[in-house]
N, CA, C and O atoms as a Maestro MAE file, in Angstrom:
{
 s_m_m2io_version
 :::
 2.0.0
}

f_m_ct {
 s_m_title
 :::
 protein
 m_atom[260] {
  # First column is atom index #
  i_m_mmod_type
  r_m_x_coord
  r_m_y_coord
  r_m_z_coord
  i_m_residue_number
  s_m_chain_name
  s_m_pdb_residue_name
  s_m_pdb_atom_name
  i_m_atomic_number
  :::
  1 25 -14.393 -16.807 -4.367 1 A "MET " " N  " 7
  2 3 -14.892 -15.997 -5.416 1 A "MET " " CA " 6
  3 2 -14.302 -16.486 -6.740 1 A "MET " " C  " 6
  4 15 -13.091 -16.679 -6.842 1 A "MET " " O  " 8
  5 25 -15.147 -16.688 -7.754 2 A "ASN " " N  " 7
  6 3 -14.681 -17.216 -9.014 2 A "ASN " " CA " 6
  7 2 -14.012 -16.111 -9.835 2 A "ASN " " C  " 6
  8 15 -14.305 -14.933 -9.630 2 A "ASN " " O  " 8
  9 25 -13.104 -16.478 -10.775 3 A "PRO " " N  " 7
  10 3 -12.381 -15.471 -11.551 3 A "PRO " " CA " 6
  11 2 -13.233 -14.485 -12.331 3 A "PRO " " C  " 6
  12 15 -12.878 -13.315 -12.477 3 A "PRO " " O  " 8
  13 25 -14.395 -14.986 -12.844 4 A "ALA " " N  " 7
  14 3 -15.275 -14.109 -13.621 4 A "ALA " " CA " 6
  15 2 -15.845 -13.009 -12.772 4 A "ALA " " C  " 6
  16 15 -15.936 -11.870 -13.230 4 A "ALA " " O  " 8
  17 25 -16.241 -13.310 -11.527 5 A "SER " " N  " 7
  18 3 -16.819 -12.241 -10.680 5 A "SER " " CA " 6
  19 2 -15.716 -11.269 -10.282 5 A "SER " " C  " 6
  20 15 -15.972 -10.072 -10.149 5 A "SER " " O  " 8
  21 25 -14.461 -11.772 -10.084 6 A "ARG " " N  " 7
  22 3 -13.391 -10.809 -9.740 6 A "ARG " " CA " 6
  23 2 -13.114 -9.893 -10.889 6 A "ARG " " C  " 6
  24 15 -12.843 -8.711 -10.676 6 A "ARG " " O  " 8
  25 25 -13.170 -10.386 -12.097 7 A "LEU " " N  " 7
  26 3 -12.954 -9.516 -13.258 7 A "LEU " " CA " 6
  27 2 -14.049 -8.550 -13.406 7 A "LEU " " C  " 6
  28 15 -13.802 -7.413 -13.811 7 A "LEU " " O  " 8
  29 25 -15.291 -8.934 -13.095 8 A "LEU " " N  " 7
  30 3 -16.395 -7.984 -13.152 8 A "LEU " " CA " 6
  31 2 -16.202 -6.872 -12.096 8 A "LEU " " C  " 6
  32 15 -16.403 -5.697 -12.404 8 A "LEU " " O  " 8
  33 25 -15.820 -7.227 -10.870 9 A "TYR " " N  " 7
  34 3 -15.576 -6.233 -9.860 9 A "TYR " " CA " 6
  35 2 -14.423 -5.314 -10.265 9 A "TYR " " C  " 6
  36 15 -14.444 -4.116 -9.985 9 A "TYR " " O  " 8
  37 25 -13.426 -5.888 -10.922 10 A "LEU " " N  " 7
  38 3 -12.279 -5.101 -11.389 10 A "LEU " " CA " 6
  39 2 -12.733 -4.048 -12.425 10 A "LEU " " C  " 6
  40 15 -12.314 -2.892 -12.378 10 A "LEU " " O  " 8
  41 25 -13.588 -4.474 -13.346 11 A "ARG " " N  " 7
  42 3 -14.115 -3.520 -14.340 11 A "ARG " " CA " 6
  43 2 -14.953 -2.451 -13.663 11 A "ARG " " C  " 6
  44 15 -14.840 -1.280 -14.026 11 A "ARG " " O  " 8
  45 25 -15.788 -2.802 -12.693 12 A "VAL " " N  " 7
  46 3 -16.629 -1.809 -12.039 12 A "VAL " " CA " 6
  47 2 -15.781 -0.825 -11.305 12 A "VAL " " C  " 6
  48 15 -16.038 0.377 -11.376 12 A "VAL " " O  " 8
  49 25 -14.776 -1.284 -10.600 13 A "VAL " " N  " 7
  50 3 -13.870 -0.386 -9.875 13 A "VAL " " CA " 6
  51 2 -13.140 0.563 -10.838 13 A "VAL " " C  " 6
  52 15 -13.010 1.750 -10.539 13 A "VAL " " O  " 8
  53 25 -12.682 0.081 -11.945 14 A "LEU " " N  " 7
  54 3 -11.973 0.935 -12.865 14 A "LEU " " CA " 6
  55 2 -12.915 1.992 -13.546 14 A "LEU " " C  " 6
  56 15 -12.525 3.133 -13.795 14 A "LEU " " O  " 8
  57 25 -14.117 1.564 -13.818 15 A "VAL " " N  " 7
  58 3 -15.076 2.515 -14.378 15 A "VAL " " CA " 6
  59 2 -15.436 3.549 -13.323 15 A "VAL " " C  " 6
  60 15 -15.498 4.734 -13.649 15 A "VAL " " O  " 8
  61 25 -15.667 3.176 -12.124 16 A "LEU " " N  " 7
  62 3 -15.979 4.109 -11.060 16 A "LEU " " CA " 6
  63 2 -14.802 5.122 -10.873 16 A "LEU " " C  " 6
  64 15 -15.014 6.325 -10.723 16 A "LEU " " O  " 8
  65 25 -13.567 4.581 -10.889 17 A "ALA " " N  " 7
  66 3 -12.418 5.474 -10.715 17 A "ALA " " CA " 6
  67 2 -12.374 6.492 -11.858 17 A "ALA " " C  " 6
  68 15 -12.054 7.661 -11.642 17 A "ALA " " O  " 8
  69 25 -12.704 6.034 -13.100 18 A "GLY " " N  " 7
  70 3 -12.705 6.952 -14.233 18 A "GLY " " CA " 6
  71 2 -13.758 8.032 -14.099 18 A "GLY " " C  " 6
  72 15 -13.502 9.200 -14.391 18 A "GLY " " O  " 8
  73 25 -14.905 7.656 -13.671 19 A "ILE " " N  " 7
  74 3 -16.026 8.638 -13.475 19 A "ILE " " CA " 6
  75 2 -15.659 9.647 -12.429 19 A "ILE " " C  " 6
  76 15 -15.858 10.845 -12.628 19 A "ILE " " O  " 8
  77 25 -15.134 9.201 -11.331 20 A "ILE " " N  " 7
  78 3 -14.767 10.128 -10.223 20 A "ILE " " CA " 6
  79 2 -13.591 11.035 -10.721 20 A "ILE " " C  " 6
  80 15 -13.560 12.228 -10.417 20 A "ILE " " O  " 8
  81 25 -12.665 10.474 -11.460 21 A "ALA " " N  " 7
  82 3 -11.546 11.288 -11.944 21 A "ALA " " CA " 6
  83 2 -12.037 12.403 -12.879 21 A "ALA " " C  " 6
  84 15 -11.605 13.551 -12.764 21 A "ALA " " O  " 8
  85 25 -12.919 12.064 -13.781 22 A "VAL " " N  " 7
  86 3 -13.468 13.085 -14.725 22 A "VAL " " CA " 6
  87 2 -14.213 14.181 -13.969 22 A "VAL " " C  " 6
  88 15 -14.036 15.366 -14.250 22 A "VAL " " O  " 8
  89 25 -15.046 13.781 -13.007 23 A "GLN " " N  " 7
  90 3 -15.798 14.762 -12.206 23 A "GLN " " CA " 6
  91 2 -14.849 15.611 -11.385 23 A "GLN " " C  " 6
  92 15 -15.075 16.813 -11.247 23 A "GLN " " O  " 8
  93 25 -13.806 15.036 -10.840 24 A "ALA " " N  " 7
  94 3 -12.836 15.788 -10.007 24 A "ALA " " CA " 6
  95 2 -12.058 16.771 -10.832 24 A "ALA " " C  " 6
  96 15 -11.739 17.867 -10.370 24 A "ALA " " O  " 8
  97 25 -11.746 16.388 -12.061 25 A "ILE " " N  " 7
  98 3 -10.973 17.326 -12.954 25 A "ILE " " CA " 6
  99 2 -11.859 18.476 -13.342 25 A "ILE " " C  " 6
  100 15 -11.372 19.605 -13.408 25 A "ILE " " O  " 8
  101 25 -13.127 18.263 -13.601 26 A "LYS " " N  " 7
  102 3 -14.020 19.292 -14.059 26 A "LYS " " CA " 6
  103 2 -14.348 20.303 -12.937 26 A "LYS " " C  " 6
  104 15 -14.563 21.482 -13.220 26 A "LYS " " O  " 8
  105 25 -14.386 19.866 -11.710 27 A "ALA " " N  " 7
  106 3 -14.730 20.762 -10.589 27 A "ALA " " CA " 6
  107 2 -13.537 20.971 -9.665 27 A "ALA " " C  " 6
  108 15 -13.172 20.084 -8.894 27 A "ALA " " O  " 8
  109 25 -12.921 22.181 -9.755 28 A "PRO " " N  " 7
  110 3 -11.686 22.422 -8.963 28 A "PRO " " CA " 6
  111 2 -11.812 22.096 -7.490 28 A "PRO " " C  " 6
  112 15 -10.846 21.632 -6.885 28 A "PRO " " O  " 8
  113 25 -12.957 22.321 -6.900 29 A "ARG " " N  " 7
  114 3 -13.098 22.076 -5.469 29 A "ARG " " CA " 6
  115 2 -13.053 20.588 -5.131 29 A "ARG " " C  " 6
  116 15 -12.918 20.217 -3.965 29 A "ARG " " O  " 8
  117 25 -13.164 19.739 -6.148 30 A "GLU " " N  " 7
  118 3 -13.198 18.298 -5.931 30 A "GLU " " CA " 6
  119 2 -11.800 17.666 -6.207 30 A "GLU " " C  " 6
  120 15 -11.720 16.440 -6.284 30 A "GLU " " O  " 8
  121 25 -10.727 18.424 -6.355 31 A "HIS " " N  " 7
  122 3 -9.425 17.889 -6.686 31 A "HIS " " CA " 6
  123 2 -8.903 16.979 -5.570 31 A "HIS " " C  " 6
  124 15 -8.044 16.140 -5.841 31 A "HIS " " O  " 8
  125 25 -9.362 17.099 -4.384 32 A "GLY " " N  " 7
  126 3 -8.971 16.212 -3.277 32 A "GLY " " CA " 6
  127 2 -9.299 14.786 -3.516 32 A "GLY " " C  " 6
  128 15 -8.604 13.895 -3.027 32 A "GLY " " O  " 8
  129 25 -10.378 14.536 -4.281 33 A "TYR " " N  " 7
  130 3 -10.745 13.177 -4.642 33 A "TYR " " CA " 6
  131 2 -9.698 12.509 -5.484 33 A "TYR " " C  " 6
  132 15 -9.503 11.297 -5.406 33 A "TYR " " O  " 8
  133 25 -9.017 13.303 -6.298 34 A "LEU " " N  " 7
  134 3 -7.941 12.729 -7.130 34 A "LEU " " CA " 6
  135 2 -6.858 12.129 -6.306 34 A "LEU " " C  " 6
  136 15 -6.275 11.111 -6.680 34 A "LEU " " O  " 8
  137 25 -6.572 12.750 -5.170 35 A "LEU " " N  " 7
  138 3 -5.464 12.288 -4.317 35 A "LEU " " CA " 6
  139 2 -5.873 11.107 -3.451 35 A "LEU " " C  " 6
  140 15 -5.038 10.244 -3.181 35 A "LEU " " O  " 8
  141 25 -7.119 11.031 -3.005 36 A "VAL " " N  " 7
  142 3 -7.473 10.019 -2.057 36 A "VAL " " CA " 6
  143 2 -8.323 8.896 -2.679 36 A "VAL " " C  " 6
  144 15 -7.908 7.738 -2.707 36 A "VAL " " O  " 8
  145 25 -9.504 9.253 -3.171 37 A "ASP " " N  " 7
  146 3 -10.410 8.218 -3.700 37 A "ASP " " CA " 6
  147 2 -9.899 7.457 -4.844 37 A "ASP " " C  " 6
  148 15 -9.963 6.227 -4.849 37 A "ASP " " O  " 8
  149 25 -9.376 8.151 -5.849 38 A "ILE " " N  " 7
  150 3 -8.865 7.523 -7.062 38 A "ILE " " CA " 6
  151 2 -7.717 6.589 -6.709 38 A "ILE " " C  " 6
  152 15 -7.632 5.485 -7.247 38 A "ILE " " O  " 8
  153 25 -6.835 7.014 -5.815 39 A "ARG " " N  " 7
  154 3 -5.654 6.189 -5.427 39 A "ARG " " CA " 6
  155 2 -6.191 4.936 -4.753 39 A "ARG " " C  " 6
  156 15 -5.718 3.836 -5.037 39 A "ARG " " O  " 8
  157 25 -7.149 5.078 -3.883 40 A "ALA " " N  " 7
  158 3 -7.704 3.906 -3.182 40 A "ALA " " CA " 6
  159 2 -8.346 2.903 -4.157 40 A "ALA " " C  " 6
  160 15 -8.152 1.694 -4.029 40 A "ALA " " O  " 8
  161 25 -9.115 3.420 -5.134 41 A "LEU " " N  " 7
  162 3 -9.774 2.565 -6.076 41 A "LEU " " CA " 6
  163 2 -8.765 1.854 -6.971 41 A "LEU " " C  " 6
  164 15 -8.954 0.689 -7.320 41 A "LEU " " O  " 8
  165 25 -7.684 2.559 -7.346 42 A "VAL " " N  " 7
  166 3 -6.639 1.925 -8.134 42 A "VAL " " CA " 6
  167 2 -5.915 0.804 -7.375 42 A "VAL " " C  " 6
  168 15 -5.563 -0.226 -7.950 42 A "VAL " " O  " 8
  169 25 -5.700 1.029 -6.060 43 A "ILE " " N  " 7
  170 3 -5.074 0.009 -5.212 43 A "ILE " " CA " 6
  171 2 -6.003 -1.206 -5.156 43 A "ILE " " C  " 6
  172 15 -5.524 -2.336 -5.248 43 A "ILE " " O  " 8
  173 25 -7.313 -1.008 -5.009 44 A "VAL " " N  " 7
  174 3 -8.273 -2.129 -4.987 44 A "VAL " " CA " 6
  175 2 -8.246 -2.818 -6.311 44 A "VAL " " C  " 6
  176 15 -8.257 -4.048 -6.325 44 A "VAL " " O  " 8
  177 25 -8.211 -2.140 -7.427 45 A "ALA " " N  " 7
  178 3 -8.166 -2.758 -8.768 45 A "ALA " " CA " 6
  179 2 -6.896 -3.593 -8.927 45 A "ALA " " C  " 6
  180 15 -6.948 -4.715 -9.430 45 A "ALA " " O  " 8
  181 25 -5.769 -3.054 -8.504 46 A "VAL " " N  " 7
  182 3 -4.523 -3.820 -8.611 46 A "VAL " " CA " 6
  183 2 -4.591 -5.074 -7.708 46 A "VAL " " C  " 6
  184 15 -4.127 -6.140 -8.111 46 A "VAL " " O  " 8
  185 25 -5.137 -4.962 -6.550 47 A "ALA " " N  " 7
  186 3 -5.273 -6.168 -5.656 47 A "ALA " " CA " 6
  187 2 -6.179 -7.207 -6.300 47 A "ALA " " C  " 6
  188 15 -5.869 -8.398 -6.288 47 A "ALA " " O  " 8
  189 25 -7.288 -6.763 -6.856 48 A "LEU " " N  " 7
  190 3 -8.195 -7.716 -7.496 48 A "LEU " " CA " 6
  191 2 -7.490 -8.345 -8.690 48 A "LEU " " C  " 6
  192 15 -7.643 -9.548 -8.906 48 A "LEU " " O  " 8
  193 25 -6.744 -7.608 -9.458 49 A "ALA " " N  " 7
  194 3 -6.044 -8.151 -10.613 49 A "ALA " " CA " 6
  195 2 -5.016 -9.185 -10.162 49 A "ALA " " C  " 6
  196 15 -4.852 -10.217 -10.812 49 A "ALA " " O  " 8
  197 25 -4.339 -8.924 -9.080 50 A "MET " " N  " 7
  198 3 -3.319 -9.849 -8.568 50 A "MET " " CA " 6
  199 2 -3.944 -11.114 -8.025 50 A "MET " " C  " 6
  200 15 -3.367 -12.195 -8.138 50 A "MET " " O  " 8
  201 25 -5.136 -10.986 -7.428 51 A "LEU " " N  " 7
  202 3 -5.732 -12.207 -6.859 51 A "LEU " " CA " 6
  203 2 -6.514 -13.032 -7.875 51 A "LEU " " C  " 6
  204 15 -6.941 -14.140 -7.549 51 A "LEU " " O  " 8
  205 25 -6.713 -12.547 -9.062 52 A "THR " " N  " 7
  206 3 -7.445 -13.278 -10.059 52 A "THR " " CA " 6
  207 2 -6.563 -14.338 -10.696 52 A "THR " " C  " 6
  208 15 -5.546 -14.006 -11.304 52 A "THR " " O  " 8
  209 25 -6.920 -15.567 -10.573 53 A "PRO " " N  " 7
  210 3 -6.098 -16.635 -11.140 53 A "PRO " " CA " 6
  211 2 -6.088 -16.590 -12.679 53 A "PRO " " C  " 6
  212 15 -7.062 -16.194 -13.319 53 A "PRO " " O  " 8
  213 25 -4.951 -17.010 -13.237 54 A "ARG " " N  " 7
  214 3 -4.831 -17.024 -14.695 54 A "ARG " " CA " 6
  215 2 -4.351 -18.386 -15.172 54 A "ARG " " C  " 6
  216 15 -3.793 -19.166 -14.401 54 A "ARG " " O  " 8
  217 25 -4.560 -18.644 -16.372 55 A "GLY " " N  " 7
  218 3 -4.105 -19.910 -17.007 55 A "GLY " " CA " 6
  219 2 -4.724 -21.139 -16.392 55 A "GLY " " C  " 6
  220 15 -5.944 -21.217 -16.246 55 A "GLY " " O  " 8
  221 25 -3.892 -22.111 -16.025 56 A "GLU " " N  " 7
  222 3 -4.403 -23.387 -15.481 56 A "GLU " " CA " 6
  223 2 -5.161 -23.177 -14.145 56 A "GLU " " C  " 6
  224 15 -6.165 -23.839 -13.883 56 A "GLU " " O  " 8
  225 25 -4.682 -22.283 -13.345 57 A "ALA " " N  " 7
  226 3 -5.305 -22.000 -12.080 57 A "ALA " " CA " 6
  227 2 -6.746 -21.538 -12.300 57 A "ALA " " C  " 6
  228 15 -7.643 -21.931 -11.554 57 A "ALA " " O  " 8
  229 25 -6.972 -20.703 -13.321 58 A "ALA " " N  " 7
  230 3 -8.315 -20.205 -13.616 58 A "ALA " " CA " 6
  231 2 -9.231 -21.358 -14.120 58 A "ALA " " C  " 6
  232 15 -10.416 -21.411 -13.793 58 A "ALA " " O  " 8
  233 25 -8.652 -22.261 -14.912 59 A "GLU " " N  " 7
  234 3 -9.420 -23.383 -15.399 59 A "GLU " " CA " 6
  235 2 -9.823 -24.307 -14.232 59 A "GLU " " C  " 6
  236 15 -10.956 -24.782 -14.165 59 A "GLU " " O  " 8
  237 25 -8.879 -24.545 -13.327 60 A "LEU " " N  " 7
  238 3 -9.167 -25.418 -12.172 60 A "LEU " " CA " 6
  239 2 -10.262 -24.798 -11.294 60 A "LEU " " C  " 6
  240 15 -11.159 -25.492 -10.816 60 A "LEU " " O  " 8
  241 25 -10.169 -23.498 -11.097 61 A "THR " " N  " 7
  242 3 -11.164 -22.816 -10.273 61 A "THR " " CA " 6
  243 2 -12.507 -22.871 -10.949 61 A "THR " " C  " 6
  244 15 -13.521 -23.075 -10.283 61 A "THR " " O  " 8
  245 25 -12.545 -22.698 -12.234 62 A "ARG " " N  " 7
  246 3 -13.814 -22.628 -13.008 62 A "ARG " " CA " 6
  247 2 -14.465 -24.029 -13.001 62 A "ARG " " C  " 6
  248 15 -15.688 -24.127 -12.901 62 A "ARG " " O  " 8
  249 25 -13.701 -25.070 -13.101 63 A "THR " " N  " 7
  250 3 -14.286 -26.420 -13.160 63 A "THR " " CA " 6
  251 2 -14.646 -26.904 -11.776 63 A "THR " " C  " 6
  252 15 -15.507 -27.776 -11.660 63 A "THR " " O  " 8
  253 25 -14.026 -26.382 -10.693 64 A "ALA " " N  " 7
  254 3 -14.309 -26.797 -9.354 64 A "ALA " " CA " 6
  255 2 -15.628 -26.238 -8.848 64 A "ALA " " C  " 6
  256 15 -16.221 -26.776 -7.914 64 A "ALA " " O  " 8
  257 25 -16.079 -25.170 -9.459 65 A "VAL " " N  " 7
  258 3 -17.282 -24.488 -8.956 65 A "VAL " " CA " 6
  259 2 -18.496 -25.067 -9.539 65 A "VAL " " C  " 6
  260 15 -19.602 -24.620 -9.233 65 A "VAL " " O  " 8
  :::
 }
 m_bond[259] {
  # First column is bond index #
  i_m_from
  i_m_to
  i_m_order
  :::
  1 1 2 1
  2 2 3 1
  3 3 4 2
  4 3 5 1
  5 5 6 1
  6 6 7 1
  7 7 8 2
  8 7 9 1
  9 9 10 1
  10 10 11 1
  11 11 12 2
  12 11 13 1
  13 13 14 1
  14 14 15 1
  15 15 16 2
  16 15 17 1
  17 17 18 1
  18 18 19 1
  19 19 20 2
  20 19 21 1
  21 21 22 1
  22 22 23 1
  23 23 24 2
  24 23 25 1
  25 25 26 1
  26 26 27 1
  27 27 28 2
  28 27 29 1
  29 29 30 1
  30 30 31 1
  31 31 32 2
  32 31 33 1
  33 33 34 1
  34 34 35 1
  35 35 36 2
  36 35 37 1
  37 37 38 1
  38 38 39 1
  39 39 40 2
  40 39 41 1
  41 41 42 1
  42 42 43 1
  43 43 44 2
  44 43 45 1
  45 45 46 1
  46 46 47 1
  47 47 48 2
  48 47 49 1
  49 49 50 1
  50 50 51 1
  51 51 52 2
  52 51 53 1
  53 53 54 1
  54 54 55 1
  55 55 56 2
  56 55 57 1
  57 57 58 1
  58 58 59 1
  59 59 60 2
  60 59 61 1
  61 61 62 1
  62 62 63 1
  63 63 64 2
  64 63 65 1
  65 65 66 1
  66 66 67 1
  67 67 68 2
  68 67 69 1
  69 69 70 1
  70 70 71 1
  71 71 72 2
  72 71 73 1
  73 73 74 1
  74 74 75 1
  75 75 76 2
  76 75 77 1
  77 77 78 1
  78 78 79 1
  79 79 80 2
  80 79 81 1
  81 81 82 1
  82 82 83 1
  83 83 84 2
  84 83 85 1
  85 85 86 1
  86 86 87 1
  87 87 88 2
  88 87 89 1
  89 89 90 1
  90 90 91 1
  91 91 92 2
  92 91 93 1
  93 93 94 1
  94 94 95 1
  95 95 96 2
  96 95 97 1
  97 97 98 1
  98 98 99 1
  99 99 100 2
  100 99 101 1
  101 101 102 1
  102 102 103 1
  103 103 104 2
  104 103 105 1
  105 105 106 1
  106 106 107 1
  107 107 108 2
  108 107 109 1
  109 109 110 1
  110 110 111 1
  111 111 112 2
  112 111 113 1
  113 113 114 1
  114 114 115 1
  115 115 116 2
  116 115 117 1
  117 117 118 1
  118 118 119 1
  119 119 120 2
  120 119 121 1
  121 121 122 1
  122 122 123 1
  123 123 124 2
  124 123 125 1
  125 125 126 1
  126 126 127 1
  127 127 128 2
  128 127 129 1
  129 129 130 1
  130 130 131 1
  131 131 132 2
  132 131 133 1
  133 133 134 1
  134 134 135 1
  135 135 136 2
  136 135 137 1
  137 137 138 1
  138 138 139 1
  139 139 140 2
  140 139 141 1
  141 141 142 1
  142 142 143 1
  143 143 144 2
  144 143 145 1
  145 145 146 1
  146 146 147 1
  147 147 148 2
  148 147 149 1
  149 149 150 1
  150 150 151 1
  151 151 152 2
  152 151 153 1
  153 153 154 1
  154 154 155 1
  155 155 156 2
  156 155 157 1
  157 157 158 1
  158 158 159 1
  159 159 160 2
  160 159 161 1
  161 161 162 1
  162 162 163 1
  163 163 164 2
  164 163 165 1
  165 165 166 1
  166 166 167 1
  167 167 168 2
  168 167 169 1
  169 169 170 1
  170 170 171 1
  171 171 172 2
  172 171 173 1
  173 173 174 1
  174 174 175 1
  175 175 176 2
  176 175 177 1
  177 177 178 1
  178 178 179 1
  179 179 180 2
  180 179 181 1
  181 181 182 1
  182 182 183 1
  183 183 184 2
  184 183 185 1
  185 185 186 1
  186 186 187 1
  187 187 188 2
  188 187 189 1
  189 189 190 1
  190 190 191 1
  191 191 192 2
  192 191 193 1
  193 193 194 1
  194 194 195 1
  195 195 196 2
  196 195 197 1
  197 197 198 1
  198 198 199 1
  199 199 200 2
  200 199 201 1
  201 201 202 1
  202 202 203 1
  203 203 204 2
  204 203 205 1
  205 205 206 1
  206 206 207 1
  207 207 208 2
  208 207 209 1
  209 209 210 1
  210 210 211 1
  211 211 212 2
  212 211 213 1
  213 213 214 1
  214 214 215 1
  215 215 216 2
  216 215 217 1
  217 217 218 1
  218 218 219 1
  219 219 220 2
  220 219 221 1
  221 221 222 1
  222 222 223 1
  223 223 224 2
  224 223 225 1
  225 225 226 1
  226 226 227 1
  227 227 228 2
  228 227 229 1
  229 229 230 1
  230 230 231 1
  231 231 232 2
  232 231 233 1
  233 233 234 1
  234 234 235 1
  235 235 236 2
  236 235 237 1
  237 237 238 1
  238 238 239 1
  239 239 240 2
  240 239 241 1
  241 241 242 1
  242 242 243 1
  243 243 244 2
  244 243 245 1
  245 245 246 1
  246 246 247 1
  247 247 248 2
  248 247 249 1
  249 249 250 1
  250 250 251 1
  251 251 252 2
  252 251 253 1
  253 253 254 1
  254 254 255 1
  255 255 256 2
  256 255 257 1
  257 257 258 1
  258 258 259 1
  259 259 260 2
  :::
 }
}
């Protein structure tokens, strides 16, 4: 997977986490989502951020594709 698509997935995951967080805060019966879903999405976002090459590695990956 190229770095640009990883960054796109990272943005989508963070936006989704934000939307779910806002909805869970507004509806008290949905507070469970704050504990489970948001945490899982943040873990996925951190993993994608860690796997995304930076600097020279990103340039090498971009030119190899």
